[in-house]
C-alpha positions as CSV (number, residue, x, y, z in Angstrom):
1,X,0.0,0.0,0.0
2,X,1.3,3.5,-0.9
3,X,0.3,7.0,0.0
4,X,0.1,9.0,-3.2
5,X,1.3,12.6,-3.1
6,X,0.3,14.3,-6.3
7,X,0.7,18.1,-6.3
8,X,-0.4,20.7,-8.8
9,X,2.0,23.4,-9.8
10,X,0.7,27.0,-9.6
11,X,1.5,29.0,-12.7
12,X,3.8,31.7,-11.1
13,X,5.3,30.6,-7.8
14,X,7.2,27.3,-7.2
15,X,4.8,24.5,-6.2
16,X,4.0,24.2,-2.4
17,X,2.7,21.3,-0.5
18,X,-0.9,22.1,0.4
19,X,-2.6,19.5,2.6
20,X,-6.2,18.8,1.5
21,X,-7.6,19.7,4.9
22,X,-6.1,23.2,4.6
23,X,-7.3,23.9,1.0
24,X,-10.4,25.8,2.1
25,X,-8.4,27.9,4.5
26,X,-5.9,28.7,1.8
27,X,-8.6,29.7,-0.6
28,X,-10.1,32.1,1.9
29,X,-6.7,33.6,2.6
30,X,-6.1,34.2,-1.1
31,X,-9.5,35.9,-1.4
32,X,-8.7,38.1,1.6
33,X,-5.4,39.1,0.1
34,X,-6.8,39.9,-3.3
35,X,-7.1,43.7,-2.9
36,X,-3.4,43.8,-2.1
37,X,-2.3,41.6,-5.0
38,X,1.4,41.7,-5.7
39,X,2.7,43.3,-8.9
40,X,3.0,41.1,-11.9
41,X,6.5,39.8,-12.3
42,X,8.5,41.2,-15.2
43,X,10.8,39.1,-17.3
44,X,14.3,40.3,-18.2
45,X,17.0,42.3,-16.5
46,X,20.5,41.7,-15.2
47,X,20.9,41.0,-11.4
48,X,24.3,41.9,-10.0
49,X,25.4,39.9,-7.0
50,X,28.8,38.4,-6.0
51,X,30.9,35.4,-5.2
52,X,33.6,35.2,-2.6
53,X,35.3,32.5,-4.7
54,X,34.7,28.8,-5.3
55,X,36.6,25.8,-6.6
56,X,33.7,23.8,-8.1
57,X,30.2,24.6,-9.4
58,X,29.0,21.0,-8.7
59,X,27.1,20.9,-5.3
60,X,27.0,17.1,-5.6
61,X,30.7,16.9,-4.6
62,X,31.1,20.1,-2.4
63,X,29.0,21.6,0.4
64,X,28.9,25.2,1.4
65,X,27.5,28.5,0.2
66,X,30.3,29.3,-2.3
67,X,29.3,26.3,-4.4
68,X,25.7,26.1,-3.2
69,X,24.4,29.5,-4.3
70,X,25.4,29.2,-8.0
71,X,24.9,25.4,-8.0
72,X,21.3,25.7,-7.0
73,X,20.7,27.9,-10.0
74,X,22.6,25.6,-12.5
75,X,21.1,22.3,-11.3
76,X,17.6,21.3,-10.4
77,X,16.6,18.8,-7.7
78,X,13.7,16.4,-7.3
79,X,12.0,18.7,-4.7
80,X,12.0,22.2,-3.2
81,X,11.8,23.1,0.5
82,X,9.4,25.9,1.4
83,X,9.7,28.6,4.1
84,X,7.7,26.3,6.5
85,X,9.8,23.3,5.6
86,X,7.1,21.8,3.5
87,X,8.4,19.7,0.6
88,X,7.1,20.6,-2.9
89,X,7.5,19.2,-6.4
90,X,10.3,20.4,-8.6
91,X,11.9,18.0,-11.1
92,X,9.7,15.3,-9.6
93,X,6.1,16.3,-10.4
94,X,4.7,13.7,-7.9
95,X,5.7,10.8,-5.7
96,X,4.3,8.0,-3.5
97,X,5.6,6.7,-0.2
98,X,4.9,3.2,1.0
99,X,3.2,2.8,4.4
100,X,6.4,1.4,5.9
101,X,8.3,4.4,4.6
102,X,10.8,2.2,2.9
103,X,9.9,2.8,-0.7
104,X,9.7,6.2,-2.5
105,X,8.4,6.3,-6.1
106,X,9.1,9.5,-8.0
107,X,7.5,10.6,-11.3
108,X,9.6,13.0,-13.3
109,X,8.4,16.1,-15.2
110,X,7.9,14.9,-18.8
111,X,10.0,16.7,-21.4
112,X,12.6,18.1,-19.0
113,X,16.0,18.5,-20.6
114,X,19.6,19.3,-19.6
115,X,21.2,22.5,-20.8
116,X,22.7,20.6,-23.8
117,X,19.2,19.4,-24.9
118,X,19.5,15.8,-23.7
119,X,16.5,14.5,-21.8
120,X,16.6,14.3,-18.0
121,X,15.7,10.7,-17.2
122,X,15.5,8.3,-14.3
123,X,19.0,7.0,-14.9
124,X,20.3,10.5,-14.4
125,X,18.6,10.7,-11.0
126,X,20.0,7.3,-9.9
127,X,23.5,8.3,-11.1
128,X,23.2,11.6,-9.2
129,X,22.1,10.0,-5.9
130,X,25.0,7.5,-6.1
131,X,27.4,10.3,-6.9
132,X,26.3,12.4,-3.9
133,X,26.3,9.4,-1.6
134,X,29.9,8.6,-2.5
135,X,31.4,12.1,-2.9
136,X,29.5,14.7,-0.9
137,X,30.9,15.5,2.6
138,X,27.7,14.1,4.1
139,X,26.3,12.1,1.3
140,X,26.7,8.9,3.3
141,X,24.7,10.4,6.2
142,X,21.9,11.5,3.9
143,X,21.7,8.4,1.7
144,X,23.4,5.7,3.6
145,X,20.1,3.8,4.1
146,X,19.4,3.7,0.4
147,X,19.7,0.1,-0.7
148,X,18.7,0.4,-4.3
149,X,17.6,3.0,-6.8
150,X,15.5,1.4,-9.5
151,X,14.5,2.9,-12.9
152,X,11.6,0.9,-14.3
153,X,11.1,3.5,-17.1
154,X,12.7,6.8,-18.1
155,X,10.2,8.8,-16.0
156,X,10.1,6.8,-12.8
157,X,12.6,6.5,-10.0
158,X,12.1,4.0,-7.1
159,X,14.2,4.5,-4.0
160,X,14.3,1.5,-1.6
161,X,15.6,2.0,2.0
162,X,17.0,-0.4,4.5
163,X,15.5,1.7,7.3
164,X,13.1,4.7,7.4
165,X,14.8,8.1,7.0
166,X,12.7,10.9,8.5
167,X,14.6,13.6,6.6
168,X,14.9,12.0,3.2
169,X,12.6,14.4,1.3
170,X,14.5,17.4,2.7
171,X,17.6,16.0,1.1
172,X,16.2,16.0,-2.4
173,X,16.6,19.7,-3.1
174,X,19.2,20.9,-5.6
175,X,21.6,22.1,-2.9
176,X,21.9,18.5,-1.6
177,X,20.9,16.3,-4.5
178,X,21.6,18.2,-7.8
179,X,20.5,16.2,-10.8
180,X,23.6,15.6,-12.9
181,X,23.8,14.5,-16.5
182,X,25.1,10.9,-16.5
183,X,26.2,11.3,-20.2
184,X,28.6,14.0,-19.0
185,X,29.8,12.8,-15.6
186,X,29.5,9.0,-16.1
187,X,32.7,8.8,-18.2
188,X,34.8,7.1,-15.5
189,X,36.7,10.2,-14.4
190,X,37.0,11.1,-10.7
191,X,33.9,13.0,-9.8
192,X,35.4,15.6,-7.3
193,X,38.0,16.7,-9.8
194,X,36.0,16.2,-13.0
195,X,36.8,18.9,-15.5
196,X,33.2,19.5,-16.3
197,X,32.6,20.7,-12.7
198,X,34.1,24.0,-13.9
199,X,34.3,23.9,-17.7
200,X,31.4,23.6,-20.2
201,X,29.1,22.9,-17.2
202,X,25.8,21.2,-18.2
203,X,23.1,21.6,-15.7
204,X,19.4,20.9,-15.3
205,X,18.3,24.1,-13.5
206,X,16.8,27.5,-14.3
207,X,20.1,29.2,-15.3
208,X,23.0,28.2,-17.6
209,X,26.7,29.1,-17.3
210,X,27.6,31.7,-19.9
211,X,31.1,32.4,-18.6
212,X,33.2,31.1,-15.6
213,X,36.6,32.4,-14.5
214,X,38.0,31.6,-11.1
215,X,39.6,35.1,-10.8
216,X,36.9,37.2,-12.5
217,X,33.7,35.3,-11.5
218,X,30.6,33.8,-13.0
219,X,27.9,34.9,-15.4
220,X,24.6,32.9,-15.6
221,X,21.9,33.3,-18.2
222,X,18.3,32.2,-18.4
223,X,17.6,28.6,-19.5
224,X,15.0,29.2,-22.2
225,X,14.1,25.5,-22.2
226,X,13.6,25.3,-18.4
227,X,10.9,22.7,-17.5
228,X,8.8,25.2,-15.5
229,X,7.0,27.4,-18.1
230,X,7.7,31.1,-17.8
231,X,10.6,30.7,-15.3
232,X,13.1,32.1,-14.5
233,X,12.3,35.8,-14.8
234,X,15.8,37.1,-14.8
235,X,17.8,37.3,-18.0
236,X,21.2,37.2,-16.4
237,X,22.9,36.8,-13.0
238,X,26.3,38.4,-12.8
239,X,28.6,37.2,-10.0
240,X,32.0,38.9,-10.0
241,X,34.5,37.6,-7.5
242,X,34.6,40.0,-4.5
243,X,36.2,38.3,-1.5
244,X,36.5,41.5,0.5
245,X,33.4,42.1,2.7
246,X,34.1,45.8,3.0
247,X,34.2,46.2,-0.8
248,X,30.9,44.3,-1.0
249,X,29.2,46.6,1.6
250,X,30.4,49.7,-0.3
251,X,29.1,48.2,-3.6
252,X,25.7,47.5,-2.0
253,X,25.6,51.1,-0.8
254,X,26.3,52.6,-4.2
255,X,24.1,50.2,-6.2
256,X,26.8,48.1,-7.9
257,X,25.4,45.0,-6.2
258,X,21.6,44.4,-6.2
259,X,21.4,41.3,-4.0
260,X,23.9,39.8,-1.6
261,X,23.2,36.6,0.2
262,X,25.6,35.5,2.9
263,X,26.7,39.1,2.7
264,X,29.4,38.7,5.4
265,X,28.7,42.0,7.1
266,X,30.6,43.2,10.1
267,X,28.4,44.7,12.8
268,X,29.6,48.2,11.8
269,X,28.7,47.6,8.2
270,X,25.3,46.3,9.1
271,X,24.6,49.4,11.2
272,X,25.6,51.6,8.3
273,X,23.6,49.7,5.6
274,X,20.5,49.6,7.8
275,X,20.4,53.4,7.6
276,X,20.1,53.3,3.8
277,X,16.5,53.8,2.7
278,X,17.0,51.9,-0.6
279,X,18.4,48.8,1.1
280,X,16.9,45.9,3.1
281,X,19.2,44.2,5.6
282,X,17.7,41.0,7.1
283,X,18.6,37.8,8.8
284,X,15.5,36.2,7.5
285,X,15.8,33.2,5.1
286,X,18.4,31.2,6.9
287,X,16.1,29.2,9.2
288,X,17.0,25.8,7.7
289,X,20.8,26.6,7.6
290,X,21.7,27.0,11.3
291,X,25.2,28.3,10.7
292,X,27.4,27.4,13.7
293,X,31.1,28.4,14.2
294,X,33.7,26.4,16.2
295,X,37.3,26.0,16.9
296,X,38.3,22.7,15.3
297,X,41.3,20.8,16.7
298,X,43.1,17.9,15.0
299,X,42.4,15.1,17.6
300,X,45.0,12.7,16.2
301,X,48.1,14.1,18.1
302,X,48.9,15.8,21.3
303,X,48.0,18.2,22.9
304,X,44.5,18.0,21.3
305,X,44.2,14.3,21.5
306,X,44.0,14.9,25.3
307,X,40.4,15.6,26.2
308,X,41.5,17.4,29.5
309,X,43.5,19.9,27.4
310,X,40.5,20.6,25.2
311,X,38.3,21.2,28.2
312,X,40.8,23.5,29.7
313,X,40.9,25.5,26.4
314,X,37.1,25.6,26.4
315,X,37.2,27.3,29.9
316,X,39.4,30.0,28.4
317,X,36.7,31.1,25.8
318,X,34.0,33.5,26.8
319,X,31.4,33.3,24.0
320,X,29.1,35.7,25.9
321,X,31.8,38.3,25.7
322,X,32.5,37.6,22.0
323,X,28.8,37.9,21.2
324,X,28.0,41.0,23.1
325,X,31.3,43.0,22.7
326,X,33.2,41.8,19.6
327,X,30.0,41.2,17.6
328,X,28.0,44.1,19.3
329,X,25.1,41.9,20.3
330,X,24.3,40.7,16.8
331,X,25.6,37.2,17.4
332,X,24.3,34.5,19.8
333,X,26.6,32.3,21.9
334,X,26.9,28.8,20.5
335,X,25.7,26.1,22.9
336,X,26.8,23.0,21.0
337,X,26.6,21.2,17.7
338,X,23.0,22.4,16.9
339,X,22.0,26.0,16.3
340,X,19.8,27.3,19.1
341,X,17.1,27.8,16.4
342,X,17.2,24.2,15.3
343,X,14.0,22.3,16.3
344,X,16.2,19.5,17.7
345,X,18.3,21.8,19.8
346,X,18.1,20.6,23.5
347,X,17.9,23.0,26.4
348,X,19.8,22.6,29.7
349,X,23.0,21.4,27.9
350,X,26.3,21.1,29.8
351,X,28.9,23.8,29.2
352,X,32.2,25.2,30.3
353,X,32.1,28.5,32.1
354,X,34.9,30.9,31.4
355,X,37.5,30.5,34.1
356,X,41.2,31.1,33.3
357,X,42.4,30.0,36.7
358,X,40.6,26.7,36.4
359,X,42.0,26.3,32.9
360,X,45.5,26.8,34.1
361,X,45.1,24.2,36.9
362,X,43.6,21.7,34.4
363,X,46.6,22.1,32.1
364,X,49.0,21.6,35.0
365,X,47.2,18.4,36.0
366,X,47.2,17.2,32.4
367,X,51.0,17.4,32.2
368,X,51.4,20.8,30.5
369,X,53.0,23.1,33.0
370,X,54.7,26.3,32.0
371,X,58.2,25.4,30.7
372,X,61.5,27.2,30.9
373,X,60.7,29.1,27.7
374,X,57.6,30.5,29.4
375,X,55.1,28.5,27.5
376,X,53.1,25.3,28.0
377,X,52.9,24.5,24.3
378,X,52.4,26.2,21.0
379,X,50.1,25.6,18.0
380,X,49.2,27.0,14.7
381,X,45.7,28.2,14.1
382,X,44.6,28.3,10.5
383,X,42.2,31.1,9.5
384,X,40.2,30.5,6.3
385,X,39.4,33.3,3.9
386,X,35.7,32.7,4.0
387,X,33.5,34.4,6.6
388,X,36.3,36.8,7.6
389,X,33.9,38.9,9.6
390,X,33.6,36.0,12.0
391,X,36.8,34.0,11.8
392,X,39.3,36.9,12.0
393,X,38.0,38.4,15.3
394,X,37.4,35.0,16.8
395,X,41.0,33.9,15.9
396,X,42.5,37.1,17.4
397,X,40.5,36.6,20.6
398,X,41.5,32.9,20.9
399,X,45.2,33.9,20.5
400,X,44.8,36.5,23.2
401,X,43.1,34.1,25.6
402,X,45.6,31.4,25.0
403,X,48.4,33.8,25.7
404,X,46.9,34.3,29.2
405,X,47.4,30.6,29.7
406,X,51.0,30.8,28.4
407,X,50.1,28.9,25.2
408,X,51.7,30.4,22.1
409,X,49.4,30.6,19.1
410,X,50.5,31.5,15.6
411,X,47.7,32.6,13.3
412,X,48.0,31.3,9.7
413,X,45.7,33.2,7.4
414,X,44.9,31.0,4.3
415,X,45.8,32.3,0.9
416,X,42.5,31.2,-0.6
417,X,39.6,28.7,-0.1
418,X,41.3,26.0,-2.1
419,X,44.5,25.9,-0.1
420,X,42.6,26.0,3.2
421,X,40.3,23.1,2.0
422,X,43.3,21.1,0.9
423,X,45.1,21.5,4.2
424,X,42.1,20.7,6.4
425,X,40.9,17.9,4.1
426,X,44.4,16.2,4.2
427,X,44.5,16.5,8.0
428,X,47.7,18.5,7.8
429,X,46.7,21.1,10.4
430,X,46.8,21.5,14.2
431,X,43.7,23.7,14.6
432,X,41.5,25.8,12.4
433,X,38.6,28.2,12.7
434,X,35.6,26.6,11.0
435,X,31.9,26.7,10.7
436,X,29.2,24.6,9.1
437,X,25.4,24.5,8.4
438,X,23.1,22.4,10.5
439,X,20.4,22.1,7.7
440,X,16.9,21.3,8.8
441,X,17.6,17.7,9.8
442,X,20.6,16.7,12.0
443,X,21.2,13.7,9.7
444,X,22.1,16.1,7.0
445,X,24.1,18.7,8.8
446,X,25.4,17.2,12.2
447,X,26.1,13.5,11.8
448,X,28.9,14.2,9.3
449,X,31.1,15.6,12.1
450,X,30.8,12.8,14.6
451,X,30.4,9.6,12.5
452,X,33.4,7.3,12.6
453,X,32.7,6.2,9.0
454,X,32.9,9.9,7.9
455,X,36.5,10.5,8.7
456,X,37.4,11.4,5.2
457,X,39.7,13.7,3.2
458,X,36.8,16.0,2.5
459,X,36.2,19.4,4.3
460,X,33.2,19.6,6.5
461,X,33.3,15.9,7.1
462,X,34.8,14.4,10.3
463,X,38.2,16.0,9.5
464,X,39.1,16.3,13.2
465,X,39.2,12.5,13.5
466,X,36.7,12.0,16.3
467,X,35.4,8.4,16.8
468,X,33.4,6.9,19.6
469,X,31.3,3.7,19.2
470,X,28.7,5.0,21.7
471,X,28.2,8.1,19.6
472,X,27.9,6.1,16.4
473,X,25.2,3.9,18.1
474,X,23.2,7.0,19.1
475,X,23.6,8.6,15.6
476,X,22.4,5.4,13.9
477,X,19.4,5.2,16.3
478,X,18.4,8.8,15.7
479,X,18.7,8.6,11.9
480,X,15.9,6.0,11.7
481,X,13.7,6.9,14.7
482,X,10.3,8.0,13.3
483,X,8.7,9.1,16.6
484,X,9.6,12.8,17.0
485,X,9.7,12.9,20.8
486,X,11.9,9.9,21.0
487,X,14.1,11.3,18.3
488,X,14.5,14.6,20.1
489,X,15.5,12.7,23.2
490,X,18.2,10.8,21.4
491,X,19.5,14.1,19.9
492,X,19.6,15.6,23.4
493,X,22.0,12.9,24.5
494,X,24.1,13.3,21.3
495,X,24.5,17.0,21.9
496,X,25.4,16.4,25.5
497,X,28.0,13.8,24.6
498,X,29.6,16.0,21.9
499,X,29.9,18.8,24.4
500,X,31.3,16.5,27.1
501,X,33.8,15.0,24.7
502,X,34.8,18.5,23.6
503,X,34.7,17.5,19.9
504,X,34.8,21.2,19.1
505,X,34.9,24.4,21.1
506,X,31.7,26.1,19.9
507,X,31.9,29.8,19.2
508,X,29.2,32.4,18.7
509,X,26.6,31.5,16.0
510,X,26.9,33.3,12.7
511,X,25.2,36.6,12.1
512,X,24.0,35.7,8.6
513,X,22.6,38.4,6.5
514,X,21.1,39.1,3.1
515,X,21.0,42.6,1.6
516,X,19.1,43.8,-1.5
517,X,18.1,47.1,-3.0
518,X,14.6,48.2,-3.9
519,X,14.8,46.9,-7.5
520,X,14.8,43.3,-6.3
521,X,11.4,41.7,-6.0
522,X,10.7,38.2,-4.6
523,X,14.2,37.9,-3.0
524,X,15.1,34.4,-1.7
525,X,13.7,34.5,1.8
526,X,12.6,30.9,2.2
527,X,14.1,28.4,4.7
528,X,17.3,28.1,2.6
529,X,17.5,31.7,1.6
530,X,20.0,32.3,-1.2
531,X,20.8,28.6,-1.4
532,X,17.5,28.0,-3.1
533,X,16.8,28.5,-6.8
534,X,16.3,32.2,-7.8
535,X,13.8,31.4,-10.5
536,X,11.1,33.7,-8.9
537,X,13.3,36.7,-8.4
538,X,12.6,39.6,-10.7
539,X,13.7,43.3,-11.1
540,X,11.4,46.3,-10.9
541,X,12.0,49.1,-13.4
């Protein structure tokens, strides 16, 4: 027995999941809103945004905003996730789920094509899922329970699971499961370094790559053959490479940038831009992302392999001070692996109160007294180029606090994203500033950091080398638990254990902003903000 889910696409906006029992309420709401109907979208126009730099345009092999923002424009997914976390059709026009939640049958939009004109078929979906499962930093966490992907005909995909996966549908959006052309990527070359990730990119989404230059940036143009009729509205999206947040804020101010997602504003820049009448500055649209920052330590060698040392260092960090003073009250102290806005975040978690005297005593007891050279030990702290508005002040603060404990810290600013990613992904570091997205389900965003099987040479995996069988057991149980209350209880235990084991030292949560000027209509404000497709964005004259 299966439960059919067949949803009709509205002509203008992306399709949304409307439950039958809510249909009458939705109709009344539309009638009530009729006098204030929105202006009809206008086709055409060039939207100016930016990129801070990327090393691939294929989100099937790389996570993060640098790849995710353009990747979600270039590639389509089976589904979309709405502002209320409802799952709606995209490349799959409908699907059915078996009563035991182990079989999902998807029906593809007829006539959909890749950017080179080749048809998008079930074999491409199966290939894409296997590609993500094997290559994405948390592909195994998302799709590890997938036993088989069957393709009974070119328009039908059947996914069979070993165990139920509560968050499976949330993983089917283009950011996490981009539909890749098998006829391009299935040539036997290594997927993460495939040349077509950057050259002559063939996608399935609303925009095509017109030009791509690592130094200059990216230009996307409307896909005239997109499978959603009338979409997208924009003619072009221009994304010059602008890694400097100050330069971006000035360009927003003077109109050179129309829309900036993940704007990377300092508190001072946010204050200034909020005073500009023609600009909107908002933290809305990041609800499903849950951006957390942390100090990541390589746990393979001393001193960081010693849990007592990590706990002592945690007592040296005052996240309340960082949030209120360094970030001027715009940031929120991090409490653990899940963002405080995540529905699975647990209250009353353990923590490490700032106490330098206690930290010093703990280091003495752990066998790290102050030596003849006046230091206990020294380490290098890598500082990535991305999110400089967060990582730079955090790194400077950590260096200062460690100095009070007679620990010598050398800051190592990375030259670019690629060199940082290579160093962390090859485990050739001592400590680094880092951050990652929770995403709406912990299986997608959190498991990757703690699962023993995800210790891989891929950034934003378990690069620190943490492994505990008890943690793996809890992760496995939470991944398949269908009862929400029971699942939350397991995740409360997981969060507590991650904190008690001092897997990371959590820093203030990210102050994530989008900024746009008054030309931009229908800006991406859903649960995934700028990481969602921009097919509904249009420009007012």
